[in-house]
PLY file of the C-alpha trace (Angstrom):
ply
format ascii 1.0
element vertex 318
property float x
property float y
property float z
element edge 317
property int vertex1
property int vertex2
end_header
3.82 -44.18 -23.68
2.75 -41.47 -22.13
-0.99 -41.39 -20.62
-3.29 -39.16 -22.17
-5.86 -37.87 -19.36
-8.90 -35.79 -20.85
-10.19 -32.97 -19.15
-13.33 -34.06 -17.24
-16.15 -31.92 -15.43
-15.15 -29.53 -12.78
-14.51 -31.48 -9.38
-13.82 -35.19 -11.46
-10.83 -37.41 -10.96
-9.50 -36.34 -14.52
-9.47 -32.80 -13.08
-8.35 -33.53 -10.01
-5.15 -35.40 -11.49
-4.66 -32.39 -13.98
-4.30 -29.85 -11.01
-2.44 -32.07 -9.32
0.25 -32.52 -12.12
0.27 -28.62 -12.52
0.90 -28.32 -9.09
4.09 -30.74 -8.82
5.20 -28.72 -11.72
4.68 -25.44 -10.58
6.51 -26.87 -7.07
9.51 -28.31 -9.34
9.45 -24.85 -10.18
9.66 -22.92 -7.63
12.20 -25.34 -5.46
14.14 -25.48 -8.82
14.43 -21.44 -9.00
15.45 -21.72 -5.42
18.28 -23.94 -5.95
19.59 -22.13 -8.79
19.58 -18.52 -7.62
23.59 -19.03 -6.58
24.24 -18.21 -10.05
22.24 -14.84 -9.66
23.49 -13.11 -6.90
27.49 -12.78 -7.98
25.79 -11.13 -11.30
25.15 -8.27 -8.97
28.35 -7.84 -7.47
30.83 -5.45 -7.30
27.78 -4.41 -4.93
28.26 -5.83 -1.40
25.71 -8.17 0.55
23.85 -5.37 2.25
23.36 -3.41 -0.75
22.15 -6.24 -2.93
19.54 -6.75 0.04
18.47 -3.40 -0.05
17.87 -3.84 -3.79
15.99 -6.50 -3.21
13.51 -5.37 -0.77
12.99 -2.08 -2.50
12.41 -3.99 -5.49
10.50 -6.77 -4.45
8.06 -4.28 -2.66
7.32 -2.93 -5.91
7.19 -5.92 -7.88
4.71 -7.34 -5.32
2.71 -4.08 -4.52
2.22 -4.44 -8.55
1.20 -8.00 -8.23
-1.20 -7.19 -5.34
-2.86 -4.50 -7.71
-3.21 -6.70 -10.56
-4.62 -9.66 -8.76
-7.23 -7.25 -6.64
-5.74 -8.31 -3.59
-5.45 -4.71 -1.93
-8.65 -5.86 0.54
-6.31 -8.60 2.05
-3.83 -6.40 2.94
-5.64 -4.00 4.84
-7.09 -6.34 6.27
-3.41 -7.25 7.91
-3.25 -3.87 9.19
-6.46 -3.59 10.82
-5.52 -7.12 12.86
-2.60 -6.33 15.56
-1.83 -9.22 16.30
-1.48 -10.13 12.57
0.58 -7.17 12.06
2.94 -7.91 14.81
3.72 -11.33 13.95
4.30 -10.07 10.15
6.84 -7.22 11.46
8.53 -10.30 12.89
8.74 -12.09 9.98
10.24 -8.79 8.11
13.05 -8.97 10.47
13.85 -12.53 9.98
13.51 -12.66 6.56
15.59 -10.10 6.07
18.28 -11.64 8.21
17.92 -14.95 6.33
18.05 -12.87 2.97
21.27 -11.04 3.98
23.07 -14.26 5.24
22.33 -15.98 2.18
23.11 -13.25 -0.39
26.65 -12.99 1.77
27.59 -16.55 1.79
27.07 -17.22 -1.98
28.73 -13.81 -2.67
31.30 -15.17 -0.66
32.41 -18.89 -1.72
30.16 -20.42 0.64
27.61 -21.96 -1.34
27.38 -25.01 0.25
27.09 -23.91 3.64
24.25 -21.91 2.64
22.57 -25.46 1.49
23.32 -27.18 4.88
20.92 -24.22 6.02
18.10 -25.42 4.24
19.04 -29.26 4.46
18.71 -28.70 8.52
16.06 -26.27 8.08
13.08 -29.00 8.44
14.86 -30.02 11.54
14.88 -26.69 13.23
11.35 -26.60 12.51
10.61 -29.34 14.20
13.12 -28.17 17.24
11.42 -24.90 17.26
7.66 -26.49 17.42
9.36 -28.37 20.92
10.55 -25.16 21.94
7.91 -22.44 21.37
4.57 -24.80 20.90
5.28 -27.34 23.62
5.22 -30.27 20.71
6.41 -33.79 21.54
8.86 -35.87 19.20
8.14 -39.47 18.39
11.38 -41.91 19.10
12.41 -41.86 15.44
12.36 -38.02 15.12
14.59 -38.09 18.46
17.04 -40.34 16.34
16.98 -37.74 13.70
17.40 -34.63 15.81
20.35 -36.42 17.40
21.97 -37.57 14.21
21.53 -33.91 13.13
23.30 -32.39 16.18
26.26 -34.65 15.59
26.93 -33.84 12.04
26.47 -29.97 13.49
29.59 -31.20 15.55
31.20 -32.87 13.00
31.36 -29.79 10.36
32.44 -27.09 13.42
35.12 -29.79 13.61
35.96 -29.54 10.41
35.39 -25.81 9.43
37.24 -25.12 12.53
34.14 -23.34 13.92
30.45 -24.01 14.09
28.62 -23.36 10.48
27.00 -19.93 11.57
26.01 -19.08 7.95
23.81 -22.18 7.69
22.69 -22.32 11.36
21.83 -18.49 11.08
19.59 -19.28 7.59
18.01 -22.57 9.46
17.02 -20.56 12.58
15.86 -17.64 10.21
14.09 -19.36 8.03
12.42 -21.58 10.41
11.26 -18.54 12.77
9.76 -17.22 9.68
7.82 -19.97 8.93
6.62 -19.99 12.31
5.55 -16.57 12.22
3.95 -17.11 8.82
2.38 -20.15 10.13
0.75 -18.33 13.31
-0.41 -15.29 11.37
-2.18 -17.68 8.89
-1.74 -15.27 5.94
-1.60 -15.89 2.05
1.80 -15.45 0.43
1.37 -12.75 -1.87
0.12 -10.48 1.12
2.29 -11.24 3.70
5.74 -10.44 1.62
3.94 -7.26 0.22
3.56 -6.43 3.83
6.70 -7.19 5.11
8.44 -5.71 1.98
6.50 -2.45 2.46
7.41 -2.07 6.16
11.27 -2.90 5.13
11.39 -0.52 2.03
11.72 2.94 3.92
14.66 1.71 5.32
16.44 -0.06 2.28
15.58 2.99 0.10
17.20 4.93 2.92
20.49 3.02 2.96
20.33 3.18 -0.90
20.08 6.96 -0.91
22.67 7.48 1.75
24.89 5.38 -0.81
24.45 7.24 -3.38
24.67 10.79 -1.85
28.28 9.05 -0.76
29.01 8.35 -4.45
29.41 4.62 -3.47
26.73 3.24 -4.40
26.69 1.02 -7.40
23.33 1.43 -8.76
24.39 4.10 -11.28
28.16 3.32 -11.46
28.03 0.50 -14.15
25.90 1.33 -16.72
22.18 0.79 -17.68
22.46 -3.00 -17.99
23.72 -3.34 -14.55
21.14 -0.77 -13.27
18.29 -3.13 -14.83
19.84 -6.31 -13.48
19.76 -4.90 -10.04
15.67 -4.17 -10.37
15.19 -8.02 -11.32
15.92 -8.65 -7.79
12.29 -8.36 -7.27
11.42 -10.29 -10.24
13.72 -12.91 -8.75
12.09 -12.83 -5.51
8.44 -12.60 -6.72
8.41 -15.46 -9.47
9.32 -18.80 -7.40
6.78 -17.27 -4.69
4.00 -17.42 -6.82
4.62 -20.89 -8.10
5.19 -21.94 -4.76
1.69 -20.60 -3.91
-0.02 -22.04 -7.08
1.62 -25.24 -6.08
0.45 -25.42 -2.37
-2.95 -25.50 -3.18
-2.50 -28.40 -5.73
-0.80 -30.80 -3.96
-0.69 -32.36 -0.73
1.68 -30.96 2.27
3.59 -34.57 2.14
4.85 -33.85 -1.71
5.33 -30.32 -0.81
7.60 -31.14 1.91
9.19 -33.55 -0.13
10.02 -31.03 -2.86
11.31 -28.87 -0.33
14.57 -31.00 -0.38
15.29 -30.12 -4.31
16.68 -26.44 -3.45
19.36 -27.48 -0.87
20.17 -30.15 -3.20
20.44 -28.30 -6.26
22.64 -25.78 -4.01
24.80 -28.07 -3.07
25.76 -29.32 -6.12
26.39 -26.22 -7.83
28.82 -25.84 -4.48
30.74 -28.40 -5.97
30.38 -28.66 -8.99
30.02 -24.81 -10.40
31.78 -22.97 -7.90
34.31 -25.60 -7.44
34.38 -25.26 -3.20
36.17 -27.55 -1.14
35.11 -30.67 0.28
37.61 -32.67 2.24
36.46 -36.06 3.89
35.38 -34.08 7.13
32.62 -32.20 5.55
31.52 -35.08 3.45
31.14 -36.62 6.86
29.25 -33.80 8.09
26.78 -33.89 5.36
26.12 -37.70 5.09
24.79 -37.54 8.75
22.65 -34.72 7.57
21.38 -36.57 5.23
20.70 -39.49 6.77
19.07 -37.79 9.55
16.41 -36.15 7.24
16.05 -39.78 5.71
14.88 -40.85 9.29
12.70 -37.93 9.57
11.22 -38.15 6.43
10.42 -41.78 6.19
8.98 -41.82 9.77
6.95 -38.54 8.96
5.70 -40.55 5.91
4.95 -43.82 8.30
3.08 -41.93 10.83
0.95 -39.96 8.31
-0.46 -43.40 6.79
-0.76 -45.07 10.37
-2.97 -41.28 11.16
-5.22 -41.91 7.91
-5.79 -45.43 8.21
-6.95 -44.91 11.87
-9.25 -42.07 11.02
-10.62 -44.27 7.90
-11.24 -47.42 10.66
-12.97 -44.59 12.90
-15.13 -43.44 10.24
-16.27 -47.36 9.14
-17.45 -47.59 12.48
0 1
1 2
2 3
3 4
4 5
5 6
6 7
7 8
8 9
9 10
10 11
11 12
12 13
13 14
14 15
15 16
16 17
17 18
18 19
19 20
20 21
21 22
22 23
23 24
24 25
25 26
26 27
27 28
28 29
29 30
30 31
31 32
32 33
33 34
34 35
35 36
36 37
37 38
38 39
39 40
40 41
41 42
42 43
43 44
44 45
45 46
46 47
47 48
48 49
49 50
50 51
51 52
52 53
53 54
54 55
55 56
56 57
57 58
58 59
59 60
60 61
61 62
62 63
63 64
64 65
65 66
66 67
67 68
68 69
69 70
70 71
71 72
72 73
73 74
74 75
75 76
76 77
77 78
78 79
79 80
80 81
81 82
82 83
83 84
84 85
85 86
86 87
87 88
88 89
89 90
90 91
91 92
92 93
93 94
94 95
95 96
96 97
97 98
98 99
99 100
100 101
101 102
102 103
103 104
104 105
105 106
106 107
107 108
108 109
109 110
110 111
111 112
112 113
113 114
114 115
115 116
116 117
117 118
118 119
119 120
120 121
121 122
122 123
123 124
124 125
125 126
126 127
127 128
128 129
129 130
130 131
131 132
132 133
133 134
134 135
135 136
136 137
137 138
138 139
139 140
140 141
141 142
142 143
143 144
144 145
145 146
146 147
147 148
148 149
149 150
150 151
151 152
152 153
153 154
154 155
155 156
156 157
157 158
158 159
159 160
160 161
161 162
162 163
163 164
164 165
165 166
166 167
167 168
168 169
169 170
170 171
171 172
172 173
173 174
174 175
175 176
176 177
177 178
178 179
179 180
180 181
181 182
182 183
183 184
184 185
185 186
186 187
187 188
188 189
189 190
190 191
191 192
192 193
193 194
194 195
195 196
196 197
197 198
198 199
199 200
200 201
201 202
202 203
203 204
204 205
205 206
206 207
207 208
208 209
209 210
210 211
211 212
212 213
213 214
214 215
215 216
216 217
217 218
218 219
219 220
220 221
221 222
222 223
223 224
224 225
225 226
226 227
227 228
228 229
229 230
230 231
231 232
232 233
233 234
234 235
235 236
236 237
237 238
238 239
239 240
240 241
241 242
242 243
243 244
244 245
245 246
246 247
247 248
248 249
249 250
250 251
251 252
252 253
253 254
254 255
255 256
256 257
257 258
258 259
259 260
260 261
261 262
262 263
263 264
264 265
265 266
266 267
267 268
268 269
269 270
270 271
271 272
272 273
273 274
274 275
275 276
276 277
277 278
278 279
279 280
280 281
281 282
282 283
283 284
284 285
285 286
286 287
287 288
288 289
289 290
290 291
291 292
292 293
293 294
294 295
295 296
296 297
297 298
298 299
299 300
300 301
301 302
302 303
303 304
304 305
305 306
306 307
307 308
308 309
309 310
310 311
311 312
312 313
313 314
314 315
315 316
316 317
């Protein structure tokens, strides 16, 4: 029988539990939507990856701008423009998220869904590697083990594919750089994505106008239903981001970190079970090695966090 928790006074234990549960559901919703998105991009064919990317940028810009106005957060956007350092960091973020979106759309629409899932499986490990290179962080012994297993996995997958898994590597590196830039910038998700798409929108809109002038664009070539479908790229971008932002303030970073694996798991399952992509033995071995690396990495991180909390509690009790 489900336990019913009545809402108590603001800040009460019951209230915090309800908020945590709501945050967990919002986090699951965000990562489920991101995991299911391989079902969406093929619907936008016959438009190519670059044209779809341009539409995503333009319609995301309009959607995020509307959200910013509705939530009365335009002052936060102006604050970004008044800070040159933040502006430069978000310009970098805009460039790398464009690369990330482009590779992802290309991968999904060219029957490489499994490889795109690999990119997001290895993304936490790439992020740690960036912390070493850029921020001078040090790895603990088990983290080195996880990185070594992941490197072996990439070698195995390269042999199996007959090439390095470039799409996965590009996705992991671009998203890792994106996360690093956003972390250093310290700007909320809605404002930062609005800024990024505003910066990119003129280039994307110009590209779409050129396609239209040449008669090679697809926006008006396949009826009103198809045109309306292209406009939903903004909603598809905004909704999971809003769910994620709401979850981030309600659940712990540990919970959020564990939830991030939901998206690539769903993408991998879709690639194998829905799109029926080939998974020869070598590819399975490579993915199993990646999963082993992630288990080692995650368990070590959870144990380290527990040790830190215990030491902090002991220090405060002295």
